[in-house]
C-alpha positions in Angstrom: 75.4 -16.3 -5.6 75.1 -16.7 -1.8 73.5 -13.3 -1.6 70.9 -14.4 -4.1 70.2 -17.5 -2.0 69.8 -15.4 1.1 67.2 -13.2 -0.7 65.3 -16.3 -2.0 65.4 -17.8 1.5 64.1 -14.6 3.0 61.2 -14.4 0.5 60.3 -18.0 1.2 60.2 -17.4 4.9 58.0 -14.3 4.4 55.6 -16.3 2.2 55.4 -19.1 4.9 54.8 -16.5 7.6 52.1 -14.8 5.5 50.4 -18.2 5.0 50.5 -18.8 8.7 48.9 -15.4 9.4 46.1 -16.1 6.8 45.5 -19.6 8.2 45.1 -18.3 11.7 42.6 -15.6 10.6 38.9 -16.0 11.1 36.5 -14.0 9.0 34.9 -11.1 10.9 31.5 -9.6 10.3 33.0 -6.6 8.6 35.2 -8.9 6.4 32.1 -10.8 5.4 30.2 -7.7 4.4 33.2 -6.5 2.3 33.5 -9.9 0.7 29.8 -10.0 -0.2 30.0 -6.6 -1.8 29.6 -7.9 -5.4 26.7 -10.0 -4.2 24.9 -7.0 -2.7 25.3 -5.0 -5.9 23.8 -7.9 -7.8 20.7 -8.4 -5.7 20.0 -5.2 -3.8 16.2 -4.4 -4.0 16.9 -0.8 -4.9 18.1 -1.9 -8.4 14.7 -3.7 -8.9 12.5 -0.7 -8.5 10.7 -1.4 -11.8 10.2 -5.1 -11.0 8.1 -5.2 -7.8 7.8 -9.0 -7.6 11.6 -9.5 -7.9 12.3 -6.6 -5.5 9.9 -8.2 -2.8 11.6 -11.6 -3.2 15.1 -10.1 -2.7 14.0 -8.0 0.2 12.6 -11.1 2.0 15.7 -13.2 1.2 18.1 -10.5 2.4 16.3 -10.3 5.7 16.6 -14.0 6.2 20.3 -14.0 5.0 21.2 -11.2 7.4 19.6 -13.2 10.3 21.6 -16.2 9.3 24.9 -14.2 9.2 24.1 -12.6 12.6 23.5 -16.0 14.2 26.9 -17.2 12.9 28.6 -14.4 14.8 26.9 -15.1 18.1 29.2 -16.8 20.6 28.1 -20.3 21.5 25.4 -20.4 18.9 25.2 -24.0 17.6 21.6 -24.6 16.6 21.6 -24.1 12.8 18.8 -25.1 10.5 19.4 -25.3 6.7 18.1 -22.1 5.2 16.9 -22.1 1.6 17.1 -18.7 -0.2 16.1 -17.4 -3.6 17.5 -14.3 -5.2 17.0 -12.5 -8.5 20.5 -11.7 -9.6 21.2 -9.0 -12.2 23.2 -10.2 -15.2 26.7 -9.0 -15.5 28.0 -6.8 -18.3 30.7 -8.7 -20.2 33.3 -6.0 -20.4 33.2 -4.1 -17.1 35.8 -4.2 -14.2 34.0 -1.8 -11.9 31.7 -3.6 -9.4 29.2 -0.8 -9.3 29.0 -0.6 -13.1 29.4 -4.3 -14.0 25.7 -5.2 -13.6 23.1 -4.4 -16.3 19.5 -3.5 -15.6 18.3 -5.3 -18.7 18.0 -8.8 -17.3 18.2 -11.0 -14.3 18.0 -14.6 -13.3 16.6 -16.5 -10.4 19.1 -18.4 -8.2 18.2 -20.7 -5.3 20.6 -22.2 -2.8 20.6 -23.7 0.7 22.9 -22.4 3.5 24.0 -25.0 6.1 27.5 -23.9 6.9 28.6 -23.0 10.4 31.3 -20.3 9.8 31.3 -17.0 8.0 34.0 -17.8 5.4 32.3 -21.0 4.1 29.0 -19.2 4.0 30.4 -16.2 2.0 32.0 -18.6 -0.5 28.8 -20.6 -0.8 26.8 -17.5 -1.6 29.2 -16.1 -4.2 29.7 -19.5 -5.9 25.9 -20.1 -6.0 25.4 -16.8 -7.8 28.4 -17.4 -10.1 30.2 -14.4 -8.7 34.0 -14.0 -8.4 35.8 -15.1 -5.2 39.2 -13.9 -6.3 39.1 -11.1 -3.6 38.9 -13.8 -0.9 40.8 -16.6 -2.7 43.6 -16.7 -0.1 41.1 -17.2 2.6 39.2 -19.8 0.6 42.4 -21.8 -0.2 43.7 -21.8 3.4 40.5 -22.2 5.3 40.7 -26.0 5.0 44.2 -26.3 6.6 43.1 -24.0 9.3 40.0 -26.1 10.0 42.1 -29.3 10.0 44.5 -27.7 12.5 41.7 -26.5 14.7 40.1 -30.0 14.6 43.3 -31.5 15.7 43.7 -29.1 18.6 40.1 -29.0 19.8 38.4 -32.0 18.2 34.9 -32.8 19.5 34.1 -36.4 20.3 32.7 -38.3 17.3 30.9 -41.4 18.5 30.5 -44.5 16.4 27.0 -45.0 14.9 26.4 -48.0 17.3 26.6 -45.5 20.2 23.5 -43.7 19.0 21.7 -47.0 18.3 22.5 -48.3 21.8 21.8 -45.1 23.8 18.9 -43.8 21.8 20.6 -40.4 21.4 20.2 -38.5 18.2 23.1 -38.4 15.7 23.7 -34.7 15.0 25.2 -35.4 11.5 22.3 -37.6 10.6 19.8 -35.0 11.7 21.6 -32.4 9.6 21.6 -34.6 6.5 17.9 -35.4 7.0 17.0 -31.7 7.4 18.8 -31.0 4.1 17.0 -33.8 2.3 13.5 -33.2 3.6 11.6 -30.3 2.1 9.9 -27.9 4.5 6.2 -28.6 4.8 3.5 -26.2 6.1 2.7 -28.2 9.2 6.3 -28.9 10.2 7.2 -25.2 9.8 4.2 -24.1 11.9 5.2 -26.7 14.5 8.6 -25.1 14.8 7.7 -21.4 14.5 4.1 -21.0 16.0 5.3 -20.5 19.5 7.8 -17.7 18.7 5.2 -16.0 16.5 2.7 -16.0 19.4 5.2 -14.4 21.7 6.0 -11.7 19.2 2.4 -11.1 18.3 1.4 -10.7 22.0 4.2 -8.3 22.5 3.1 -6.2 19.5 -0.6 -6.0 20.5 -0.3 -2.7 22.5 1.7 -1.1 19.7 -0.9 -2.3 17.1 -3.7 -0.7 19.2 -1.6 2.5 19.4 -1.0 2.5 15.6 -4.8 2.2 14.9 -5.5 5.0 17.4 -2.9 7.3 15.8 -4.1 6.5 12.3 -7.7 7.1 13.2 -7.0 10.4 15.0 -4.8 11.8 12.2 -7.1 10.7 9.4 -10.0 12.5 11.2 -8.0 15.6 12.2 -6.6 16.1 8.7 -9.7 14.6 6.9 -7.5 12.2 5.0 -8.7 9.5 2.7 -6.2 7.0 4.0 -2.7 6.6 5.5 -0.4 3.9 3.9 3.2 2.7 3.9 5.1 1.7 0.9 7.2 -0.9 2.7 6.5 -3.4 5.4 8.0 -1.5 8.2 7.5 -2.8 11.7 4.6 -1.5 13.9 7.0 0.5 16.2 8.5 2.2 13.1 5.0 3.1 11.8 3.9 4.5 15.2 7.1 6.6 15.2 6.2 8.1 11.8 2.7 8.9 12.8 4.0 10.6 16.0 6.2 12.7 13.8 3.3 13.7 11.6 1.2 14.5 14.8 3.9 16.8 16.1 4.0 18.6 12.8 0.2 19.1 13.0 0.6 20.7 16.4 3.4 23.0 15.2 2.2 24.0 11.8 -1.6 23.3 11.5 -2.0 26.0 8.8 0.1 24.2 6.2 -1.8 20.9 6.5 -5.2 22.2 5.4 -4.2 21.5 1.8 -4.0 17.7 2.4 -7.8 17.3 2.9 -9.3 14.3 1.1 -5.9 12.9 0.1 -4.0 9.7 0.9 -0.7 10.1 2.8 2.0 7.5 2.0 5.2 7.1 4.1 7.9 6.1 1.7 11.6 6.8 0.8 11.2 10.3 -0.7 8.9 13.3 -0.3 6.6 14.7 -3.0 3.5 13.7 -4.8 3.2 10.3 -6.4 2.0 9.5 -9.9 -1.2 8.2 -8.3 -1.8 11.5 -6.6 -0.8 10.5 -3.1 1.2 12.8 -0.8 4.5 11.1 -0.2 6.4 11.7 3.1 10.0 10.5 3.1 10.8 8.7 6.3 14.4 10.0 6.3 13.3 13.6 5.8 12.9 16.1 8.7 9.8 18.2 9.4 11.2 21.1 7.3 11.0 18.9 4.1 7.5 17.7 5.0 6.3 21.3 5.5 7.6 22.3 2.1 5.7 19.4 0.5 2.4 20.5 2.2 3.0 24.1 1.2 3.5 23.1 -2.5 0.4 20.9 -2.7 -1.7 23.6 -4.6 1.0 23.6 -7.3 1.0 19.8 -7.4 -2.8 19.8 -7.8 -2.5 22.0 -10.8 0.1 19.7 -12.3 -2.1 16.8 -11.6 -4.9 18.4 -13.6 -2.6 18.8 -16.6 -1.6 15.2 -16.2 -5.2 14.0 -16.3 -5.7 16.2 -19.4 -2.7 14.5 -21.1 -4.1 11.0 -20.2 -7.4 12.0 -21.8 -5.7 13.3 -25.0 -3.6 10.1 -25.3 -6.8 8.1 -24.9 -8.5 10.0 -27.7 -5.5 9.4 -30.0 -5.6 5.6 -29.2 -9.2 4.9 -29.9 -10.5 5.5 -26.3 -8.1 3.1 -24.5 -7.7 4.3 -20.9 -4.3 5.2 -19.6 -3.9 4.0 -16.0 -1.1 3.9 -13.3 -1.0 0.6 -11.2 0.9 1.2 -8.0 1.4 -2.6 -7.3 3.0 -3.2 -10.8 4.8 0.0 -11.6 7.8 1.7 -10.0 7.0 4.5 -7.5 7.2 7.6 -9.7 6.7 11.2 -8.6 4.0 13.3 -10.3 6.7 15.2 -12.2 8.4 12.0 -13.5 5.1 10.6 -14.7 4.0 13.8 -16.3 7.3 13.9 -18.3 6.7 10.3 -19.4 3.2 11.1 -20.6 4.2 14.3 -22.3 7.0 12.6 -24.3 4.6 9.8 -25.3 1.8 12.2 -26.3 4.1 14.2 -28.6 5.3 11.0 -30.2 1.7 10.0 -30.9 0.8 13.4 -32.3 3.7 13.2 -34.8 2.6 9.7 -36.0 -1.1 10.3 -36.3 -2.2 6.7 -35.9 -5.5 5.9 -37.7 -7.5 4.5 -34.7 -11.3 4.6 -35.1 -12.8 6.8 -32.3 -13.8 4.8 -29.2 -13.0 1.5 -30.9 -10.8 0.5 -27.9 -13.1 1.9 -25.2 -13.1 -0.2 -22.1 -9.4 -1.3 -22.6 -6.5 -0.2 -20.4 -2.8 0.5 -20.8 0.2 1.5 -18.6 3.3 3.2 -19.8 6.8 2.0 -18.9 10.1 3.5 -19.8 12.3 0.4 -19.3 10.8 -1.9 -22.0 11.2 -2.0 -25.7 8.3 -4.2 -26.9 4.6 -4.0 -26.0 2.9 -6.8 -24.1 -0.5 -7.8 -22.7 -0.6 -8.4 -19.0 -2.6 -11.3 -17.5 -4.8 -8.7 -15.7 -5.9 -7.4 -19.2 -4.0 -4.2 -19.5 -1.5 -3.4 -22.2 2.1 -2.6 -21.1 3.3 0.0 -23.6 7.0 1.1 -23.8 7.4 4.9 -24.2 9.9 4.2 -27.0 7.6 1.8 -28.9 7.3 2.3 -32.7 3.8 3.7 -33.4 3.1 1.4 -36.3 4.1 -1.7 -34.1 2.0 -0.3 -31.3 -1.1 0.0 -33.5 -0.8 -3.5 -34.9 -0.2 -5.1 -31.4 -3.2 -3.4 -29.8 -5.6 -4.3 -32.6 -4.4 -7.9 -32.7 -4.7 -8.3 -28.9 -7.8 -6.3 -28.2 -10.2 -9.2 -27.9 -7.8 -11.2 -25.7 -7.4 -8.1 -23.5 -11.2 -7.8 -23.0 -11.3 -11.5 -22.0 -8.4 -11.0 -19.5 -10.2 -8.0 -18.0 -13.4 -10.0 -17.5 -11.4 -12.9 -16.0 -9.6 -10.5 -13.7 -12.9 -9.2 -12.3 -14.1 -12.8 -11.7 -10.8 -13.7 -10.0 -10.9 -10.7 -7.7 -14.4 -11.7 -6.5 -13.3 -15.3 -6.0 -10.1 -14.2 -4.2 -12.0 -12.0 -1.7 -14.5 -14.8 -1.0 -11.7 -17.3 -0.4 -9.8 -14.9 1.9 -12.9 -14.3 4.0 -13.8 -18.0 4.2 -10.2 -18.9 5.1 -9.9 -16.2 7.8 -13.2 -17.4 9.3 -12.4 -21.1 9.2 -9.0 -20.7 11.0 -10.2 -17.8 13.2 -7.4 -15.6 11.8 -7.1 -12.1 13.1 -5.9 -11.1 9.6 -5.2 -12.8 6.3 -3.4 -10.8 3.6 -0.9 -11.2 0.8 2.2 -9.4 -0.4 1.8 -7.3 -3.6 4.0 -9.6 -5.6 1.6 -12.5 -5.0 -1.0 -12.7 -7.9 -4.7 -13.3 -7.6 -4.3 -16.7 -9.2 -1.6 -17.7 -6.7 -3.7 -16.4 -3.8 -6.7 -18.4 -5.0 -4.7 -21.6 -5.3 -3.2 -21.1 -1.9 -6.5 -20.5 -0.1 -8.2 -23.4 -1.8 -5.5 -25.8 -0.5 -5.5 -24.1 3.0 -9.2 -24.8 3.3 -8.5 -28.5 2.9 -6.2 -28.5 5.9 -6.8 -28.6 9.7 -4.5 -25.9 11.2 -5.4 -25.1 14.8 -2.1 -23.2 15.1 -3.5 -20.3 13.2 -6.2 -19.2 15.6 -5.9 -15.5 16.3 -2.8 -15.1 14.2 -1.9 -12.7 11.4 -1.1 -14.7 8.2 0.7 -13.2 5.2 0.8 -15.1 1.9 4.3 -14.5 0.5 7.0 -16.4 -1.4 8.9 -17.7 1.6 8.5 -18.9 5.2 9.3 -16.3 7.8 8.1 -14.8 11.1 8.0 -11.0 11.0 9.2 -9.0 14.0 5.6 -8.3 15.1 4.5 -11.9 15.0 3.0 -12.1 11.5 3.4 -15.6 10.0 4.6 -15.5 6.3 4.1 -18.7 4.3 4.8 -19.2 0.5 1.7 -19.4 -1.6 2.8 -22.7 -3.1 3.5 -24.4 0.3 3.8 -28.1 0.5 1.7 -30.4 2.6 
């Protein structure tokens, strides 16, 4: 009996000791990353490749979240501003225990939350709880964080003055400031007041690099007789210059292999090959050897592209003259081979069904093919979005029923694009902007609404700046100001 009591006593002491260790522990940066693993799997942009708008939102929010987490780890950093974030979170599968496999690709939901915590543990818990993700893997830290904070407050408690102290001295009450910041919604003018100075400093610092980028781009385009040089992602100016320097070195080392690229567009992206749009893709993580192989294989790519155009033409004939298009801004980045396989599969399906479309009855209409959908739809821009697995009979009924609406949408799109360009030019001129542009995920309707409201404002802060219309407020590393299209005045 006494032996059993000794065992119980020892176990109790070990439990108390473990609790003390946990209570004295502070969450490190590595711990935070590990604790947020389910969150990263739920929102990582790579899982939203076929949803460019949601991918762009998550990329932007992750940048701002990482900046917030970095600031939390800086010693002596106390100036925190509440940060509002929005993420598209993939829905969880109901019966999966594996983190990597527990999220489906069929659906997602938008989640918005505001961070105002001053330690890593509370921040991690806020993020996971806001996204309805499990916190069991850090439950012990969550349960014991409050006693630890209380103990710390007892040992090293800052002076907390009575409210009358701030009224008498005129000093600002920090708690009141934080509460007010959380209640007041960010406005365009207030955000520009707070961020214009830092943007100007970054912009001035980036000007020499911007000039270098334009020089490199012009020289390489002229030397290789390129149609254009682009980037899939919004890499910084220094990163882009580095990529052009790499291409320039390859030109010097192997000029003979680059003759095949004449008249083409080169796109720096995540993988090498040729895109569905016919652009030469250079993977930024690939070495010169991989790039050289791509340039050597270009003649074969051009032959495949001819076969692809033939397939598009055959599909068009089978569907009453409707044009098959590929929209880079709205579709996932596909290689030429991937897109050809998609077209070939769809073409064979149409051949078997022999849909009775009247020749050229749908001429002037457009459609894109997508492999991740199950029902056809009509986009606001006027083109049909057709799933490759769509039932032919359903497809025919849908296209015929929506044909007139599609023509009206196409006409409206042309009018909106003209209006959008006019408003961009007028806004850039009024505010003396060096550049005004938008993210691909911002629609023409959103851009038009944004510019119309901007023209009603007086914003001297913007003179000489680069302004990007986005979904969030942020200052890019090269000084570009990003504001949401639906900013508040």
